[in-house]
C-alpha positions in Angstrom: 112.3 -16.1 122.3 113.5 -13.5 124.9 115.3 -10.4 123.5 119.2 -10.6 124.1 120.6 -7.9 126.4 124.0 -6.5 125.3 126.7 -7.1 127.8 128.9 -3.9 127.5 131.1 -1.3 129.6 127.8 0.4 130.0 126.5 -2.4 132.0 129.0 -2.3 134.7 127.9 0.3 137.3 129.7 1.5 140.5 127.8 2.7 143.4 129.2 5.0 146.1 129.1 3.8 149.8 125.8 5.6 150.8 124.0 4.6 147.4 125.2 0.8 148.1 124.1 0.7 151.8 120.6 2.3 151.0 120.1 -0.1 148.0 121.1 -3.2 150.1 120.8 -2.1 153.8 120.2 -5.8 155.0 123.9 -6.4 153.9 124.9 -3.9 156.7 122.2 -4.1 159.5 120.2 -7.4 158.8 116.5 -6.9 158.4 114.7 -3.5 158.4 111.2 -4.0 160.2 109.2 -1.3 162.0 110.8 -1.9 165.6 108.2 -4.6 166.8 111.0 -7.1 167.0 114.0 -6.8 169.1 116.4 -7.2 166.3 114.8 -4.8 163.7 117.1 -2.4 161.9 116.4 0.9 164.1 117.9 -0.9 167.2 120.8 -2.1 165.2 121.6 1.6 164.3 121.4 2.4 168.1 123.9 -0.6 168.6 126.2 0.7 166.0 126.7 3.9 167.4 126.6 2.7 171.2 129.3 0.1 170.2 132.0 2.7 169.6 131.3 4.3 172.8 131.4 1.0 174.6 134.9 0.2 172.7 136.1 3.5 174.2 135.2 2.4 177.6 136.8 -0.8 177.3 140.0 0.8 176.3 139.7 2.7 179.5 138.4 6.0 178.3 135.2 7.3 179.6 133.0 5.8 182.3 129.6 7.2 181.6 127.5 7.2 178.2 124.4 9.6 178.0 121.5 8.3 175.7 118.3 9.9 174.7 115.8 8.3 172.6 112.4 10.0 171.4 109.9 8.8 169.1 112.2 9.5 165.9 115.5 10.9 167.4 118.5 9.3 169.0 121.3 11.2 170.7 124.5 9.4 172.1 127.1 11.2 174.0 130.3 9.4 175.4 133.2 10.8 177.3 135.9 8.9 175.5 138.8 10.5 173.6 136.8 11.8 171.0 137.4 11.1 167.0 140.3 12.8 165.9 139.1 16.4 164.5 140.6 16.1 161.2 139.0 12.6 160.5 135.6 13.3 161.8 133.8 13.4 158.6 135.9 10.5 157.2 134.9 8.2 160.1 131.2 8.5 159.4 131.1 8.6 155.6 134.1 6.4 154.3 133.8 2.7 154.4 137.1 0.8 155.7 137.9 4.1 157.6 138.2 3.7 161.4 140.6 3.4 164.4 140.0 -0.4 164.9 142.3 -1.6 162.4 145.1 -0.7 164.8 145.1 -3.8 167.1 147.2 -1.7 169.5 144.3 0.8 169.9 141.5 -1.5 170.0 142.6 -5.2 171.0 139.2 -6.6 171.7 136.6 -4.4 170.2 133.1 -5.4 168.7 133.6 -4.3 165.2 136.7 -3.9 162.8 135.2 -3.5 159.3 134.7 0.4 159.7 131.1 0.1 158.3 128.7 0.8 161.5 128.4 4.7 161.5 128.7 4.8 157.9 125.4 2.6 157.7 123.6 4.6 160.3 124.6 7.9 158.4 123.4 6.6 155.1 120.1 5.3 156.5 119.0 8.3 158.5 117.4 11.1 157.3 119.4 13.5 159.4 122.7 12.6 161.0 125.1 14.9 163.1 128.4 14.0 164.5 130.4 16.2 166.9 133.6 15.5 168.4 135.1 17.1 171.5 138.9 16.9 171.8 141.5 18.7 173.9 139.5 21.9 174.1 138.3 22.1 170.4 135.2 20.7 168.6 134.3 19.7 165.2 130.8 19.4 163.9 129.4 17.7 160.6 125.9 17.2 159.5 124.3 14.9 156.9 121.3 13.9 155.3 120.9 10.3 154.0 124.5 10.1 153.9 125.0 13.4 152.0 127.2 16.0 153.9 125.3 19.3 154.1 127.2 21.0 156.8 130.9 21.0 157.4 131.8 23.5 160.2 135.3 24.7 160.9 137.2 23.5 164.1 136.1 25.5 166.8 137.0 26.3 170.6 135.1 24.1 173.4 134.7 23.8 177.1 133.2 20.5 176.9 134.7 17.2 178.1 136.4 15.3 175.3 134.0 12.7 173.6 131.9 12.2 170.6 128.1 13.0 170.3 126.1 11.5 167.6 122.4 12.6 166.7 120.3 10.7 164.0 116.8 10.2 162.9 116.2 6.9 161.0 114.9 7.5 157.7 111.2 6.7 157.5 111.3 6.0 153.8 113.6 3.0 154.8 112.1 2.0 158.0 108.2 2.3 157.4 105.8 2.9 160.2 108.8 2.7 162.6 108.5 3.3 166.4 111.2 2.5 169.3 109.8 0.0 172.2 111.0 1.2 175.4 111.4 -2.2 176.8 113.9 -3.7 173.8 116.0 -0.4 174.3 116.2 -1.0 178.0 117.2 -4.6 177.6 119.8 -3.4 175.0 121.0 -0.9 177.4 121.1 -3.1 180.4 123.1 -5.8 178.5 125.8 -3.0 178.1 125.8 -2.4 181.6 126.1 -6.0 182.8 129.1 -6.5 180.4 130.8 -3.6 181.4 131.7 -3.1 185.0 132.1 0.3 186.2 130.2 1.9 183.3 127.0 4.0 184.0 124.6 4.6 181.1 122.2 7.3 181.5 119.0 6.6 179.3 116.2 9.0 179.1 116.7 10.1 182.8 117.2 6.5 184.2 120.5 5.3 185.5 121.9 1.7 184.2 124.7 0.3 186.0 125.9 -3.3 187.3 128.1 -4.3 190.0 128.2 -8.0 189.4 128.0 -8.4 185.6 126.3 -11.7 184.5 125.0 -12.3 187.8 123.0 -9.2 187.7 121.9 -10.3 184.4 120.4 -13.7 185.4 118.8 -12.1 188.5 117.1 -9.8 186.1 116.0 -12.4 183.5 114.9 -15.3 186.0 112.0 -15.2 188.6 113.7 -15.5 192.0 110.9 -17.8 193.3 111.7 -20.4 190.5 115.1 -20.9 190.6 116.4 -24.1 192.3 119.8 -22.8 193.7 121.6 -19.5 193.9 123.0 -18.3 190.8 126.7 -19.6 190.3 128.8 -16.9 189.0 132.5 -17.5 187.8 135.0 -15.2 186.3 138.3 -15.5 184.7 140.7 -13.8 182.1 138.4 -13.0 179.1 135.6 -15.1 180.2 132.6 -14.9 182.5 129.7 -17.2 183.2 126.6 -17.5 185.5 124.4 -20.4 185.9 121.2 -21.8 187.4 118.4 -24.1 187.0 114.7 -23.0 187.3 111.2 -24.9 187.1 110.5 -23.8 183.6 110.7 -25.8 180.6 113.5 -25.4 178.0 116.9 -23.8 177.9 117.4 -20.1 178.1 120.7 -18.7 177.3 122.5 -15.3 177.0 125.8 -15.2 175.0 128.1 -12.3 174.5 131.3 -11.7 172.5 133.6 -8.6 173.4 130.3 -7.1 174.7 128.3 -8.0 171.9 124.9 -9.8 172.5 125.0 -12.7 170.1 121.3 -13.4 170.0 121.9 -16.6 167.6 124.7 -18.0 169.8 127.5 -19.3 167.9 130.7 -21.3 168.6 131.2 -20.0 172.2 127.6 -20.9 173.3 128.0 -24.3 171.5 131.2 -25.1 173.5 129.5 -23.7 176.9 126.5 -26.1 176.4 128.9 -28.8 175.7 131.2 -28.1 178.6 128.3 -28.0 181.0 127.1 -31.4 180.2 130.6 -32.9 180.4 131.6 -31.4 183.6 128.6 -32.2 185.5 128.8 -35.8 184.1 132.3 -36.0 185.5 131.4 -34.4 188.9 128.5 -36.7 189.7 130.1 -39.6 188.0 127.0 -40.5 186.1 126.4 -40.4 182.2 123.3 -38.5 182.4 121.3 -37.6 179.1 122.4 -34.2 177.9 119.0 -33.0 177.7 118.3 -33.9 181.4 121.4 -31.7 182.5 120.5 -28.8 180.3 116.6 -29.0 180.7 115.5 -25.8 182.7 119.1 -24.5 182.7 119.3 -20.4 182.7 122.8 -19.5 181.7 124.9 -16.6 180.3 128.5 -16.8 179.1 130.6 -13.8 177.9 134.1 -14.2 176.2 136.5 -11.5 174.7 138.6 -12.8 171.8 140.8 -11.1 169.4 139.7 -10.5 165.8 136.1 -11.9 166.3 134.6 -13.5 163.1 130.6 -13.1 163.0 128.3 -14.7 160.5 126.9 -11.6 159.4 127.4 -7.7 159.6 124.9 -7.6 162.4 127.0 -9.8 164.7 124.4 -11.9 166.1 126.2 -15.2 165.6 129.9 -16.0 166.3 131.8 -18.0 163.8 135.4 -17.7 165.3 137.0 -21.0 166.2 139.8 -19.6 168.2 140.4 -16.8 170.9 143.0 -15.2 168.9 145.5 -15.8 166.0 147.9 -17.9 168.3 145.4 -18.8 171.0 143.7 -22.0 171.6 140.4 -22.9 170.0 137.2 -21.3 171.7 135.9 -24.7 172.5 139.0 -25.7 174.3 139.4 -22.3 176.1 135.5 -22.5 177.4 135.7 -26.2 178.3 138.8 -25.9 180.4 137.6 -22.7 182.3 134.2 -24.5 182.9 135.6 -27.8 183.9 138.0 -26.1 186.4 136.1 -23.3 187.7 132.5 -25.0 188.0 133.9 -28.4 189.2 135.8 -26.3 192.0 132.6 -24.3 192.9 130.5 -27.4 193.3 133.0 -29.0 195.5 133.3 -25.9 197.7 129.3 -25.8 197.7 127.9 -29.0 198.5 124.3 -28.0 199.0 124.4 -26.4 195.6 125.7 -29.4 194.2 122.9 -31.4 195.9 120.1 -29.0 194.5 121.5 -29.3 190.8 121.6 -33.0 190.9 117.9 -33.2 192.1 117.0 -30.8 189.3 118.7 -33.1 186.8 117.1 -36.3 188.3 113.7 -34.6 188.4 114.2 -33.8 184.4 115.5 -37.4 184.0 112.2 -38.8 185.5 109.9 -36.6 183.7 111.6 -37.6 180.2 111.1 -41.2 181.1 107.5 -40.6 181.9 106.5 -39.2 178.9 108.9 -41.4 176.6 106.1 -43.8 175.7 103.6 -41.5 174.7 106.3 -39.3 173.2 107.4 -41.9 170.6 103.8 -42.6 169.8 103.0 -39.0 169.2 106.0 -38.5 167.1 105.2 -41.2 164.8 101.7 -39.8 164.3 103.3 -36.5 163.8 105.5 -37.7 161.1 102.9 -39.4 159.4 100.6 -36.3 159.5 103.5 -34.2 158.3 103.5 -35.9 154.8 100.3 -34.6 154.5 99.7 -32.1 157.2 96.3 -30.3 156.5 97.0 -28.0 159.4 100.2 -26.6 157.9 100.4 -24.6 154.7 104.2 -24.3 154.7 106.3 -21.6 153.0 109.6 -22.2 151.0 112.0 -20.4 153.1 112.8 -21.2 156.7 114.5 -19.6 159.5 116.6 -22.7 160.4 118.2 -23.2 156.9 121.7 -22.9 157.3 122.3 -22.0 153.7 119.4 -19.6 153.1 119.5 -15.9 152.4 119.6 -14.0 156.0 117.2 -11.3 154.6 114.8 -13.6 153.7 115.1 -16.0 156.8 114.5 -13.0 158.9 111.0 -12.4 157.1 109.8 -16.0 157.9 106.6 -16.2 160.0 103.9 -18.8 161.0 100.3 -17.5 161.3 98.4 -19.3 163.9 94.7 -19.1 163.0 91.5 -20.6 164.0 88.8 -21.8 161.6 88.7 -22.3 157.9 87.5 -18.9 156.8 90.4 -16.9 158.6 93.1 -19.3 157.4 91.6 -19.4 153.9 92.1 -15.8 153.7 95.5 -15.7 154.9 96.5 -18.7 153.0 95.2 -17.0 149.6 97.0 -13.6 150.4 100.0 -14.7 152.0 103.7 -14.7 150.7 104.4 -18.3 149.7 108.0 -17.9 150.3 108.3 -16.5 153.7 104.7 -16.9 155.3 103.3 -20.1 156.6 99.7 -20.8 158.1 98.9 -23.3 160.9 95.0 -23.9 161.3 93.6 -24.8 164.8 90.3 -26.5 165.1 88.3 -24.5 167.4 89.5 -23.7 170.9 92.7 -25.1 171.9 93.1 -26.9 175.6 93.7 -24.7 178.4 96.9 -26.3 179.3 97.7 -24.0 182.4 99.2 -26.4 185.1 99.7 -29.4 183.0 102.9 -31.4 182.5 104.6 -31.5 179.1 102.8 -34.6 178.6 99.9 -33.0 177.2 102.0 -31.5 174.4 102.4 -35.2 173.0 98.9 -36.3 174.1 97.1 -33.5 172.4 97.3 -33.7 168.6 97.2 -30.0 167.7 99.9 -29.2 170.3 102.0 -31.9 169.0 101.6 -31.0 165.4 102.2 -27.3 166.3 105.6 -28.1 168.1 106.6 -30.1 165.1 105.6 -27.6 162.6 107.9 -25.1 164.5 110.6 -27.8 165.1 111.0 -26.9 168.9 110.6 -30.2 170.4 114.4 -30.2 171.4 114.9 -26.4 171.8 114.6 -23.3 169.8 117.9 -23.6 167.9 116.0 -25.3 165.2 113.0 -23.0 164.9 111.5 -23.0 161.4 110.1 -19.4 161.4 111.7 -16.0 162.6 108.3 -14.9 164.0 105.3 -16.7 165.3 102.1 -14.7 164.8 98.7 -15.4 166.7 96.0 -14.3 164.2 92.6 -14.5 165.9 89.4 -12.5 165.5 89.0 -9.3 167.2 86.1 -10.4 169.4 85.6 -12.3 172.8 86.1 -15.7 171.5 89.2 -14.6 169.4 90.7 -12.9 172.5 90.1 -16.2 174.5 91.9 -18.3 171.8 94.7 -15.9 171.8 95.1 -16.4 175.6 95.1 -20.1 175.1 97.7 -20.4 172.6 99.7 -17.9 174.7 99.4 -20.1 177.6 100.9 -23.0 175.7 103.9 -21.1 174.8 104.4 -19.4 178.1 104.0 -22.8 179.8 106.0 -25.0 177.6 108.2 -23.0 175.6 108.9 -19.6 177.5 112.2 -19.2 175.8 110.5 -18.6 172.5 108.6 -15.6 174.2 111.8 -14.4 176.2 113.8 -14.4 173.0 111.0 -12.3 171.2 109.5 -14.8 168.6 105.9 -14.4 169.6 103.7 -11.7 168.2 99.9 -10.8 167.9 98.6 -9.8 164.4 97.2 -6.4 164.5 94.1 -6.3 162.0 92.0 -3.3 161.2 88.8 -3.0 163.1 87.0 -0.7 160.6 86.9 0.2 157.0 85.9 3.7 156.3 85.5 4.7 152.5 83.8 6.6 150.0 83.9 6.5 146.1 87.5 8.2 145.9 89.3 6.7 148.9 89.5 3.7 151.4 90.9 3.9 155.0 91.5 1.2 157.1 91.3 2.0 160.9 92.9 0.0 163.7 91.5 1.9 166.6 88.5 3.9 167.4 90.3 7.2 167.3 91.6 6.3 163.7 87.9 5.6 162.6 86.9 9.0 163.8 89.6 10.8 162.0 88.8 8.8 158.8 85.2 9.7 159.2 86.1 13.5 159.6 88.3 13.2 156.3 85.8 11.4 154.2 82.7 13.0 155.3 79.2 11.9 156.6 78.4 9.9 153.4 81.4 7.6 154.0 80.6 3.9 154.3 81.7 2.2 157.6 82.4 -1.5 157.9 83.1 -3.2 161.5 85.3 -6.3 160.7 84.4 -8.6 163.3 86.2 -11.8 162.1 89.3 -12.3 159.9 87.1 -14.5 157.5 85.1 -11.4 156.7 88.2 -9.8 155.1 88.5 -10.5 151.5 91.9 -12.2 150.5 92.8 -9.1 148.2 92.3 -6.7 151.2 94.2 -9.2 153.7 97.2 -9.1 151.4 97.7 -5.3 152.3 97.6 -6.1 156.1 100.1 -9.0 156.2 102.5 -7.6 153.5 105.0 -4.9 153.7 103.1 -2.9 156.1 102.2 -5.6 158.5 101.5 -4.5 162.0 102.7 -6.8 164.7 102.5 -6.5 168.7 105.3 -8.1 170.3 104.6 -10.3 173.5 107.0 -9.0 176.0 107.9 -10.3 179.4 109.4 -7.5 181.7 111.4 -8.2 184.8 108.4 -7.8 187.0 106.5 -10.5 185.0 106.3 -13.6 186.8 105.3 -16.3 184.4 103.6 -18.6 186.9 101.7 -15.7 188.6 100.5 -14.4 185.2 99.2 -17.7 184.0 97.8 -18.6 187.5 95.5 -15.4 187.4 94.4 -15.4 184.1 94.3 -19.1 183.2 93.9 -20.7 186.6 90.7 -21.3 188.7 90.7 -18.3 190.7 87.3 -17.2 189.0 85.9 -14.8 191.7 89.3 -12.7 191.6 89.5 -12.7 188.0 85.8 -11.8 187.6 86.3 -8.9 190.1 89.6 -7.7 188.1 87.4 -7.7 184.9 84.5 -5.7 186.4 86.8 -3.1 188.0 88.8 -2.5 184.9 86.1 -2.7 182.3 86.2 0.2 179.9 83.1 1.4 177.8 83.7 3.5 175.1 81.1 6.3 174.7 79.0 6.3 171.6 79.9 9.0 168.9 77.0 11.2 168.2 76.7 12.7 164.7 74.4 15.3 163.2 73.2 13.1 160.5 71.1 10.2 161.7 71.9 7.9 159.0 75.4 8.3 159.8 74.8 7.6 163.3 72.9 4.5 162.7 75.7 3.4 160.5 78.2 3.5 163.1 76.0 2.0 165.8 75.6 -1.0 163.5 79.2 -1.2 163.1 
């Protein structure tokens, strides 16, 4: 029988603000991560500070924000009013302290809870705040939320505003690194949503004149759009819309300048209003999926006192635009119905092109309806005993699940029994699932979506991910391609990437696809083992452990024991995100690497082939071992 624990006054503990944030960081910034995902904590820290500068701009103070981000240091300087000098320390170290509770000062700001910069402070190994206000300045410095320097108010000739410098705490964000593409996307979104604002980021200027129109033109391949981007603006609402030739739906939604990556009530209203308006305009009862197939859209709204479903503000929960305003659904629907209907009447060429795209989607859906029905019946039977999928217990789409756990969910896509066996035995059964392929998948470049249903593995994979009808129901936060580090493994990796880029590009664009980075070498002696992910790391390990060190080259995932594998997919997992830049045209990319232009591809490989020089050691035995590896 378990020993009873006394429940007394001593059992009740109170944590101060910094202790609570550091103990439960997920409550304040979502997940931690190492920077390999665009919603990892280090990017949330940047966002929390920039949000305050954006709110100043929205109130009419400051048209420029300077941002400098190096490997482990962030500096943000705005030219707003500056924090009142007597409250500088309180504003970054006292929960529920801030200027945004005064609705007269911040009518439609991003955050109202007074937590943002306090979380950044508590989760940084170094944090400095400096306010410039009316010829005076005040500086305070912290370490992990603890005040270490409180300087007196001094004279200053600098322009009004606030400067914050911080370095994320490496004991909280382990092995973290900023990915420039993620930062640039984050900063571009600020520029698109704030006309007249200039952001200088690491020497590059970010500025937008046409808002969401510019956003869509940056996100979509101009060669693939079916008609010019429709851009409509109203009081507290803006939208942009077009259709492309890609599969799936692609949306960018914002509330008060905040990028709501998981959508919410405003995006649901926009998708609903789009279908309703186009049905009424064309006087045809289109299937909703035909209207929204291949759509690329963006919507931004401004509401009073927004209610988000988490501290990180990635999903809007508000039902109304303000305490006395209409419902968001009515607000968005009325705007889309009026403005989009007017636009289409005034632009018949666009209306014709849009109708053709809907009719094309309708034809494609009907063409595969028969095979789709049979494939789904087969998948349903297979799911009852799906040998390809070793599922986990927590899922990303669970409405009642714990956010911190849901964000950890991932599906490993492996090839062969040995690799999947190692991962299955060493995985976390709560959050990590495994899908095993049988040999090399089909090269589906240039094929229609019919192949997704005709090919058993592709069909089972889309059902395992729950993405047949869009990524809203995605069951895993991360899709991780885990293949051997050899030629065959690389080929399989390309074939899987082709599948997602061809049929589910929104998965890739929304940052859900990753490559598992596993060590190439194990270098060890009797006292220490070092796993090396690059040849440079191997050289350093050999230098550290000496000439007698044993070197093992891992050629396949199946060669790594489950016990070892557990260390590579656990807390210190290394993932390489698949990122599509503005310059990346999916059609051209797939055509070059997976198409039938064999001579061009062959010449490219020959021209870019790099051969690492052999490492020469004094000890012949050491040299032999390295060459064997």
